[in-house]
ZALUMVEX-108094 format. One record per residue (C-alpha): x, y, z; chain. Coordinates in steps of 0.05 Angstrom, whole numbers, always signed. Layout:
BEGIN
east = X; north = Y; up = Z; ch = A
...
//
This chain:
BEGIN
east = +1796; north = +1865; up = +2203; ch = A
east = +1817; north = +1904; up = +2264; ch = A
east = +1892; north = +1913; up = +2270; ch = A
east = +1929; north = +1917; up = +2336; ch = A
east = +1951; north = +1987; up = +2357; ch = A
east = +2025; north = +2005; up = +2358; ch = A
east = +2070; north = +2062; up = +2377; ch = A
east = +2100; north = +2105; up = +2321; ch = A
east = +2166; north = +2075; up = +2298; ch = A
east = +2225; north = +2105; up = +2333; ch = A
east = +2265; north = +2153; up = +2289; ch = A
east = +2327; north = +2146; up = +2332; ch = A
east = +2379; north = +2107; up = +2293; ch = A
east = +2416; north = +2091; up = +2357; ch = A
east = +2354; north = +2062; up = +2391; ch = A
east = +2335; north = +2022; up = +2329; ch = A
east = +2405; north = +1995; up = +2322; ch = A
east = +2408; north = +1975; up = +2396; ch = A
east = +2342; north = +1938; up = +2389; ch = A
east = +2365; north = +1903; up = +2326; ch = A
east = +2432; north = +1885; up = +2357; ch = A
east = +2399; north = +1861; up = +2421; ch = A
east = +2351; north = +1817; up = +2381; ch = A
east = +2409; north = +1789; up = +2340; ch = A
east = +2448; north = +1774; up = +2404; ch = A
east = +2388; north = +1738; up = +2435; ch = A
east = +2378; north = +1696; up = +2372; ch = A
east = +2451; north = +1679; up = +2364; ch = A
east = +2457; north = +1660; up = +2438; ch = A
east = +2395; north = +1618; up = +2436; ch = A
east = +2415; north = +1581; up = +2373; ch = A
east = +2486; north = +1570; up = +2398; ch = A
east = +2460; north = +1542; up = +2463; ch = A
east = +2412; north = +1495; up = +2428; ch = A
east = +2468; north = +1470; up = +2382; ch = A
east = +2510; north = +1452; up = +2443; ch = A
east = +2452; north = +1417; up = +2478; ch = A
east = +2416; north = +1385; up = +2419; ch = A
east = +2460; north = +1390; up = +2357; ch = A
east = +2442; north = +1425; up = +2292; ch = A
east = +2385; north = +1377; up = +2275; ch = A
east = +2351; north = +1388; up = +2342; ch = A
east = +2345; north = +1464; up = +2340; ch = A
east = +2275; north = +1490; up = +2355; ch = A
east = +2268; north = +1550; up = +2308; ch = A
east = +2197; north = +1570; up = +2330; ch = A
east = +2220; north = +1618; up = +2386; ch = A
east = +2267; north = +1651; up = +2336; ch = A
east = +2210; north = +1662; up = +2287; ch = A
east = +2164; north = +1689; up = +2341; ch = A
east = +2216; north = +1737; up = +2367; ch = A
east = +2232; north = +1763; up = +2297; ch = A
east = +2159; north = +1772; up = +2280; ch = A
east = +2145; north = +1812; up = +2344; ch = A
east = +2206; north = +1857; up = +2339; ch = A
east = +2203; north = +1871; up = +2264; ch = A
east = +2128; north = +1884; up = +2266; ch = A
east = +2136; north = +1938; up = +2319; ch = A
east = +2198; north = +1970; up = +2288; ch = A
east = +2168; north = +1977; up = +2217; ch = A
east = +2214; north = +2007; up = +2164; ch = A
east = +2265; north = +1966; up = +2124; ch = A
east = +2273; north = +1914; up = +2179; ch = A
east = +2199; north = +1897; up = +2175; ch = A
east = +2203; north = +1896; up = +2099; ch = A
east = +2261; north = +1848; up = +2105; ch = A
east = +2219; north = +1803; up = +2148; ch = A
east = +2161; north = +1804; up = +2099; ch = A
east = +2208; north = +1788; up = +2041; ch = A
east = +2241; north = +1734; up = +2083; ch = A
east = +2175; north = +1698; up = +2093; ch = A
east = +2179; north = +1678; up = +2019; ch = A
east = +2251; north = +1652; up = +2026; ch = A
east = +2233; north = +1580; up = +2037; ch = A
east = +2301; north = +1560; up = +2007; ch = A
east = +2339; north = +1602; up = +2059; ch = A
east = +2302; north = +1600; up = +2125; ch = A
east = +2279; north = +1542; up = +2169; ch = A
east = +2205; north = +1530; up = +2160; ch = A
east = +2182; north = +1554; up = +2229; ch = A
east = +2218; north = +1620; up = +2219; ch = A
east = +2188; north = +1629; up = +2149; ch = A
east = +2119; north = +1613; up = +2176; ch = A
east = +2124; north = +1662; up = +2234; ch = A
east = +2149; north = +1717; up = +2189; ch = A
east = +2090; north = +1702; up = +2143; ch = A
east = +2045; north = +1731; up = +2197; ch = A
east = +2075; north = +1799; up = +2180; ch = A
east = +2041; north = +1799; up = +2112; ch = A
east = +1972; north = +1816; up = +2141; ch = A
east = +1980; north = +1827; up = +2216; ch = A
east = +2027; north = +1886; up = +2223; ch = A
east = +2012; north = +1930; up = +2284; ch = A
east = +1980; north = +1995; up = +2260; ch = A
east = +1989; north = +2066; up = +2286; ch = A
east = +1929; north = +2101; up = +2318; ch = A
east = +1898; north = +2152; up = +2271; ch = A
east = +1914; north = +2207; up = +2321; ch = A
east = +1988; north = +2195; up = +2306; ch = A
east = +1977; north = +2211; up = +2233; ch = A
east = +1922; north = +2264; up = +2234; ch = A
east = +1966; north = +2324; up = +2246; ch = A
east = +2015; north = +2299; up = +2194; ch = A
east = +1958; north = +2293; up = +2143; ch = A
east = +1934; north = +2364; up = +2158; ch = A
east = +2003; north = +2390; up = +2145; ch = A
east = +2009; north = +2351; up = +2080; ch = A
east = +1941; north = +2377; up = +2055; ch = A
east = +1955; north = +2447; up = +2083; ch = A
east = +1890; north = +2453; up = +2121; ch = A
east = +1829; north = +2416; up = +2143; ch = A
east = +1820; north = +2347; up = +2112; ch = A
east = +1745; north = +2360; up = +2104; ch = A
east = +1763; north = +2405; up = +2044; ch = A
east = +1786; north = +2342; up = +2007; ch = A
east = +1751; north = +2283; up = +2038; ch = A
east = +1680; north = +2272; up = +2062; ch = A
east = +1705; north = +2220; up = +2111; ch = A
east = +1768; north = +2182; up = +2132; ch = A
east = +1762; north = +2119; up = +2173; ch = A
east = +1803; north = +2125; up = +2236; ch = A
east = +1813; north = +2050; up = +2240; ch = A
east = +1865; north = +2028; up = +2189; ch = A
east = +1849; north = +1964; up = +2151; ch = A
east = +1920; north = +1949; up = +2130; ch = A
east = +1989; north = +1965; up = +2156; ch = A
east = +2057; north = +1951; up = +2125; ch = A
east = +2131; north = +1966; up = +2131; ch = A
east = +2131; north = +2038; up = +2107; ch = A
east = +2059; north = +2060; up = +2118; ch = A
east = +1987; north = +2040; up = +2129; ch = A
east = +1921; north = +2044; up = +2092; ch = A
east = +1856; north = +2077; up = +2112; ch = A
east = +1789; north = +2075; up = +2077; ch = A
east = +1759; north = +2142; up = +2059; ch = A
east = +1704; north = +2174; up = +2018; ch = A
east = +1714; north = +2231; up = +1969; ch = A
east = +1672; north = +2294; up = +1967; ch = A
east = +1637; north = +2263; up = +1907; ch = A
east = +1621; north = +2200; up = +1946; ch = A
east = +1673; north = +2155; up = +1913; ch = A
east = +1701; north = +2100; up = +1957; ch = A
east = +1775; north = +2111; up = +1966; ch = A
east = +1836; north = +2085; up = +2003; ch = A
east = +1892; north = +2128; up = +2030; ch = A
east = +1962; north = +2097; up = +2030; ch = A
east = +2000; north = +2139; up = +2081; ch = A
east = +2074; north = +2137; up = +2093; ch = A
east = +2094; north = +2139; up = +2166; ch = A
east = +2121; north = +2208; up = +2185; ch = A
east = +2198; north = +2209; up = +2181; ch = A
east = +2201; north = +2140; up = +2149; ch = A
east = +2252; north = +2163; up = +2096; ch = A
east = +2303; north = +2180; up = +2150; ch = A
east = +2287; north = +2115; up = +2187; ch = A
east = +2299; north = +2076; up = +2123; ch = A
east = +2367; north = +2109; up = +2109; ch = A
east = +2391; north = +2092; up = +2179; ch = A
east = +2361; north = +2022; up = +2180; ch = A
east = +2393; north = +2002; up = +2114; ch = A
east = +2461; north = +2018; up = +2142; ch = A
east = +2448; north = +1977; up = +2205; ch = A
east = +2417; north = +1918; up = +2167; ch = A
east = +2480; north = +1911; up = +2126; ch = A
east = +2521; north = +1908; up = +2189; ch = A
east = +2477; north = +1854; up = +2219; ch = A
east = +2466; north = +1814; up = +2156; ch = A
east = +2518; north = +1761; up = +2175; ch = A
east = +2466; north = +1737; up = +2226; ch = A
east = +2435; north = +1702; up = +2166; ch = A
east = +2492; north = +1653; up = +2167; ch = A
east = +2459; north = +1622; up = +2228; ch = A
east = +2406; north = +1598; up = +2178; ch = A
east = +2462; north = +1568; up = +2134; ch = A
east = +2452; north = +1622; up = +2081; ch = A
east = +2515; north = +1633; up = +2037; ch = A
east = +2549; north = +1701; up = +2040; ch = A
east = +2535; north = +1714; up = +1965; ch = A
east = +2461; north = +1701; up = +1976; ch = A
east = +2459; north = +1747; up = +2036; ch = A
east = +2491; north = +1803; up = +1995; ch = A
east = +2439; north = +1792; up = +1941; ch = A
east = +2384; north = +1796; up = +1993; ch = A
east = +2411; north = +1863; up = +2018; ch = A
east = +2414; north = +1892; up = +1948; ch = A
east = +2343; north = +1869; up = +1935; ch = A
east = +2320; north = +1901; up = +2001; ch = A
east = +2355; north = +1967; up = +1985; ch = A
east = +2325; north = +1971; up = +1915; ch = A
east = +2255; north = +1953; up = +1941; ch = A
east = +2256; north = +2005; up = +1997; ch = A
east = +2279; north = +2061; up = +1952; ch = A
east = +2225; north = +2044; up = +1901; ch = A
east = +2169; north = +2039; up = +1953; ch = A
east = +2185; north = +2107; up = +1983; ch = A
east = +2172; north = +2141; up = +1916; ch = A
east = +2096; north = +2147; up = +1915; ch = A
east = +2098; north = +2193; up = +1853; ch = A
east = +2133; north = +2138; up = +1814; ch = A
east = +2085; north = +2086; up = +1842; ch = A
east = +2026; north = +2126; up = +1817; ch = A
east = +2057; north = +2129; up = +1747; ch = A
east = +2071; north = +2054; up = +1748; ch = A
east = +2000; north = +2039; up = +1769; ch = A
east = +1973; north = +2084; up = +1713; ch = A
east = +2017; north = +2046; up = +1663; ch = A
east = +1993; north = +1978; up = +1687; ch = A
east = +1921; north = +2003; up = +1689; ch = A
east = +1924; north = +2028; up = +1617; ch = A
east = +1958; north = +1965; up = +1591; ch = A
east = +1911; north = +1915; up = +1625; ch = A
east = +1847; north = +1955; up = +1620; ch = A
east = +1814; north = +1904; up = +1575; ch = A
east = +1829; north = +1843; up = +1619; ch = A
east = +1764; north = +1816; up = +1647; ch = A
east = +1796; north = +1773; up = +1700; ch = A
east = +1840; north = +1827; up = +1731; ch = A
east = +1824; north = +1887; up = +1774; ch = A
east = +1873; north = +1942; up = +1793; ch = A
east = +1861; north = +2004; up = +1836; ch = A
east = +1860; north = +2071; up = +1801; ch = A
east = +1902; north = +2129; up = +1828; ch = A
east = +1862; north = +2192; up = +1842; ch = A
east = +1916; north = +2241; up = +1821; ch = A
east = +1882; north = +2305; up = +1844; ch = A
east = +1883; north = +2280; up = +1916; ch = A
east = +1953; north = +2250; up = +1918; ch = A
east = +2006; north = +2287; up = +1957; ch = A
east = +2079; north = +2272; up = +1976; ch = A
east = +2076; north = +2211; up = +2021; ch = A
east = +2001; north = +2201; up = +2009; ch = A
east = +1975; north = +2158; up = +1952; ch = A
east = +1900; north = +2160; up = +1942; ch = A
east = +1868; north = +2103; up = +1903; ch = A
east = +1800; north = +2078; up = +1884; ch = A
east = +1777; north = +2023; up = +1931; ch = A
east = +1774; north = +1953; up = +1900; ch = A
east = +1741; north = +1905; up = +1950; ch = A
east = +1768; north = +1835; up = +1951; ch = A
east = +1776; north = +1772; up = +1992; ch = A
east = +1845; north = +1759; up = +2023; ch = A
east = +1889; north = +1718; up = +1977; ch = A
east = +1921; north = +1684; up = +2037; ch = A
east = +1855; north = +1647; up = +2046; ch = A
east = +1845; north = +1630; up = +1972; ch = A
east = +1854; north = +1556; up = +1987; ch = A
east = +1783; north = +1556; up = +2015; ch = A
east = +1753; north = +1582; up = +1949; ch = A
east = +1716; north = +1535; up = +1901; ch = A
east = +1760; north = +1499; up = +1851; ch = A
east = +1729; north = +1537; up = +1792; ch = A
east = +1749; north = +1603; up = +1825; ch = A
east = +1820; north = +1579; up = +1839; ch = A
east = +1826; north = +1553; up = +1768; ch = A
east = +1808; north = +1621; up = +1738; ch = A
east = +1855; north = +1656; up = +1786; ch = A
east = +1913; north = +1610; up = +1770; ch = A
east = +1903; north = +1619; up = +1695; ch = A
east = +1898; north = +1695; up = +1702; ch = A
east = +1959; north = +1699; up = +1747; ch = A
east = +2001; north = +1658; up = +1698; ch = A
east = +1978; north = +1698; up = +1638; ch = A
east = +1988; north = +1764; up = +1675; ch = A
east = +2060; north = +1747; up = +1694; ch = A
east = +2077; north = +1728; up = +1622; ch = A
east = +2043; north = +1790; up = +1594; ch = A
east = +2082; north = +1835; up = +1641; ch = A
east = +2149; north = +1807; up = +1621; ch = A
east = +2139; north = +1795; up = +1547; ch = A
east = +2093; north = +1853; up = +1528; ch = A
east = +2094; north = +1908; up = +1580; ch = A
east = +2167; north = +1901; up = +1599; ch = A
east = +2152; north = +1914; up = +1673; ch = A
east = +2143; north = +1864; up = +1729; ch = A
east = +2103; north = +1873; up = +1793; ch = A
east = +2158; north = +1848; up = +1838; ch = A
east = +2126; north = +1842; up = +1907; ch = A
east = +2090; north = +1774; up = +1904; ch = A
east = +2072; north = +1763; up = +1977; ch = A
east = +1998; north = +1746; up = +1987; ch = A
east = +1982; north = +1811; up = +2023; ch = A
east = +1989; north = +1848; up = +1956; ch = A
east = +1935; north = +1805; up = +1923; ch = A
east = +1862; north = +1792; up = +1932; ch = A
east = +1807; north = +1758; up = +1894; ch = A
east = +1732; north = +1765; up = +1881; ch = A
east = +1679; north = +1712; up = +1888; ch = A
east = +1675; north = +1709; up = +1812; ch = A
east = +1749; north = +1691; up = +1808; ch = A
east = +1778; north = +1758; up = +1788; ch = A
east = +1850; north = +1772; up = +1810; ch = A
east = +1859; north = +1837; up = +1848; ch = A
east = +1930; north = +1866; up = +1852; ch = A
east = +1951; north = +1920; up = +1901; ch = A
east = +2015; north = +1957; up = +1919; ch = A
east = +2057; north = +1976; up = +1858; ch = A
east = +2113; north = +2004; up = +1901; ch = A
east = +2162; north = +1952; up = +1875; ch = A
east = +2162; north = +1944; up = +1800; ch = A
east = +2222; north = +1916; up = +1762; ch = A
east = +2238; north = +1934; up = +1690; ch = A
east = +2253; north = +1873; up = +1647; ch = A
east = +2309; north = +1887; up = +1598; ch = A
east = +2303; north = +1851; up = +1530; ch = A
east = +2373; north = +1822; up = +1539; ch = A
east = +2353; north = +1792; up = +1606; ch = A
east = +2287; north = +1766; up = +1579; ch = A
east = +2323; north = +1733; up = +1521; ch = A
east = +2370; north = +1698; up = +1570; ch = A
east = +2312; north = +1671; up = +1610; ch = A
east = +2281; north = +1644; up = +1546; ch = A
east = +2347; north = +1612; up = +1530; ch = A
east = +2350; north = +1577; up = +1598; ch = A
east = +2277; north = +1555; up = +1589; ch = A
east = +2294; north = +1523; up = +1522; ch = A
east = +2354; north = +1488; up = +1555; ch = A
east = +2311; north = +1459; up = +1610; ch = A
east = +2257; north = +1437; up = +1560; ch = A
east = +2311; north = +1401; up = +1520; ch = A
east = +2346; north = +1373; up = +1581; ch = A
east = +2411; north = +1402; up = +1553; ch = A
east = +2464; north = +1419; up = +1606; ch = A
east = +2510; north = +1452; up = +1555; ch = A
east = +2455; north = +1498; up = +1531; ch = A
east = +2437; north = +1514; up = +1604; ch = A
east = +2509; north = +1536; up = +1615; ch = A
east = +2503; north = +1585; up = +1558; ch = A
east = +2438; north = +1610; up = +1586; ch = A
east = +2468; north = +1623; up = +1654; ch = A
east = +2526; north = +1659; up = +1622; ch = A
east = +2476; north = +1703; up = +1585; ch = A
east = +2440; north = +1717; up = +1651; ch = A
east = +2506; north = +1737; up = +1684; ch = A
east = +2499; north = +1686; up = +1739; ch = A
east = +2565; north = +1650; up = +1724; ch = A
east = +2629; north = +1670; up = +1758; ch = A
east = +2682; north = +1683; up = +1704; ch = A
east = +2740; north = +1635; up = +1699; ch = A
east = +2706; north = +1582; up = +1741; ch = A
east = +2687; north = +1510; up = +1724; ch = A
east = +2614; north = +1499; up = +1703; ch = A
east = +2574; north = +1460; up = +1755; ch = A
east = +2554; north = +1404; up = +1708; ch = A
east = +2525; north = +1359; up = +1762; ch = A
east = +2478; north = +1415; up = +1784; ch = A
east = +2458; north = +1429; up = +1713; ch = A
east = +2441; north = +1357; up = +1698; ch = A
east = +2400; north = +1348; up = +1762; ch = A
east = +2365; north = +1415; up = +1752; ch = A
east = +2343; north = +1400; up = +1681; ch = A
east = +2321; north = +1330; up = +1702; ch = A
east = +2278; north = +1360; up = +1758; ch = A
east = +2247; north = +1418; up = +1719; ch = A
east = +2240; north = +1388; up = +1650; ch = A
east = +2172; north = +1354; up = +1662; ch = A
east = +2142; north = +1420; up = +1686; ch = A
east = +2158; north = +1459; up = +1623; ch = A
east = +2138; north = +1410; up = +1569; ch = A
east = +2084; north = +1430; up = +1519; ch = A
east = +2012; north = +1411; up = +1536; ch = A
east = +2031; north = +1394; up = +1608; ch = A
east = +1985; north = +1422; up = +1662; ch = A
east = +2023; north = +1427; up = +1727; ch = A
east = +1992; north = +1427; up = +1797; ch = A
east = +2044; north = +1459; up = +1842; ch = A
east = +2010; north = +1434; up = +1905; ch = A
east = +2001; north = +1362; up = +1882; ch = A
east = +2071; north = +1360; up = +1850; ch = A
east = +2113; north = +1404; up = +1897; ch = A
east = +2179; north = +1417; up = +1864; ch = A
east = +2209; north = +1451; up = +1926; ch = A
east = +2213; north = +1384; up = +1962; ch = A
east = +2255; north = +1355; up = +1906; ch = A
east = +2297; north = +1418; up = +1902; ch = A
east = +2321; north = +1402; up = +1973; ch = A
east = +2357; north = +1342; up = +1943; ch = A
east = +2399; north = +1390; up = +1901; ch = A
east = +2428; north = +1426; up = +1962; ch = A
east = +2494; north = +1389; up = +1961; ch = A
east = +2504; north = +1405; up = +1887; ch = A
east = +2483; north = +1477; up = +1899; ch = A
east = +2532; north = +1486; up = +1956; ch = A
east = +2587; north = +1456; up = +1913; ch = A
east = +2570; north = +1506; up = +1858; ch = A
east = +2575; north = +1569; up = +1901; ch = A
east = +2643; north = +1586; up = +1871; ch = A
east = +2614; north = +1581; up = +1801; ch = A
east = +2547; north = +1615; up = +1807; ch = A
east = +2529; north = +1685; up = +1832; ch = A
east = +2466; north = +1726; up = +1835; ch = A
east = +2463; north = +1775; up = +1777; ch = A
east = +2437; north = +1845; up = +1794; ch = A
east = +2386; north = +1845; up = +1738; ch = A
east = +2356; north = +1779; up = +1760; ch = A
east = +2349; north = +1786; up = +1836; ch = A
east = +2278; north = +1814; up = +1839; ch = A
east = +2256; north = +1773; up = +1779; ch = A
east = +2278; north = +1709; up = +1812; ch = A
east = +2245; north = +1728; up = +1878; ch = A
east = +2181; north = +1745; up = +1841; ch = A
east = +2180; north = +1678; up = +1806; ch = A
east = +2194; north = +1643; up = +1872; ch = A
east = +2139; north = +1681; up = +1908; ch = A
east = +2088; north = +1664; up = +1854; ch = A
east = +2109; north = +1592; up = +1857; ch = A
east = +2082; north = +1592; up = +1928; ch = A
east = +2020; north = +1630; up = +1906; ch = A
east = +2007; north = +1574; up = +1854; ch = A
east = +2018; north = +1523; up = +1909; ch = A
east = +1966; north = +1560; up = +1949; ch = A
east = +1917; north = +1558; up = +1891; ch = A
east = +1925; north = +1483; up = +1884; ch = A
east = +1902; north = +1473; up = +1812; ch = A
east = +1937; north = +1452; up = +1748; ch = A
east = +1960; north = +1507; up = +1699; ch = A
east = +1991; north = +1501; up = +1629; ch = A
east = +2055; north = +1539; up = +1646; ch = A
east = +2095; north = +1519; up = +1584; ch = A
east = +2038; north = +1533; up = +1536; ch = A
east = +2026; north = +1603; up = +1565; ch = A
east = +2100; north = +1619; up = +1559; ch = A
east = +2104; north = +1591; up = +1488; ch = A
east = +2046; north = +1636; up = +1465; ch = A
east = +2081; north = +1698; up = +1492; ch = A
east = +2149; north = +1678; up = +1466; ch = A
east = +2121; north = +1666; up = +1396; ch = A
east = +2083; north = +1732; up = +1398; ch = A
east = +2146; north = +1769; up = +1417; ch = A
east = +2186; north = +1739; up = +1359; ch = A
east = +2136; north = +1760; up = +1306; ch = A
//
């Protein structure tokens, strides 16, 4: 797919802040005017989404990453905004190769022909912190080069400061302050992890070694001898775009859904690491139904204590026990100390989720969409804001689970979620 050209992202923190602030002012003014003219229920969010997608796509850096993450926040953003930001997953404007060539020569300390037989000038993927070019090694191996934008580390440091100042804009979307703070912490952690290509290479090697025997899963292999600071060289793993997986035959989607569910459980309960960037642009699939996973820049360690607390909350939901759920949330660290338990929310939450996590139940997330019923819990959730808080060790885990909920909706087939979890829980206890 040909990506639209773009200018290199500005490294001027002042210019970037002025553009962000100007965008925020335009959005706030437009929403305020619509509220006066139409009332809250009559606001047209589509122009807001389109403006954010255009501005964030061109700016790149943390603000683009925030937009990509936000496309999964169906519980926070109006649907037109979430849909518009979803376009940033696969349609980010790319830099011309000429803007990167001199940088690559400096990184490799000489002519690139000493290391690569060929590098495609047309990038096939672009993201918040860099873009990807196909290449061929001197031995003929098909490769991809993941290249950080020059100066992106400095841009990220400046942007993170500015994003925190502008985060209250999220209150226009009715997002609570505690949730906005959690979003910022998640963004900061994600950006710092994704800038460290050396650590990403090690994480990919760990995942590759652990899942090497899985027949339904393909991961790229880092080519360590060609990697450099800010350049990650990987074996090419061709795939079809996961965003279009709904068009695949049911048998293919069934295999993918089973593999995805098993893979998530194995990461948490066996490997102790979680690929924590679930947007569809990081996944692909083959015609045979193999799941292909890319981009290991954001990986979350799963502490045994946190995993035990999640298992405790799962058991509480399965039993429909509000008191047990309270103990699970305390173990997770999501309960504000010295505050009253939100019993109404607990009861409604267990009632809603209990059917999904029963043994032998196969759940189709598209045919039985839980998110529509979750909207009914908004009054209880708002009433519980003084009792519940996001725990630092659970932010990325929760977002990963939420993102894969939508991936399972996209797959549209039934999966035995509870049975897969039970197998891994039993295996861990032995």
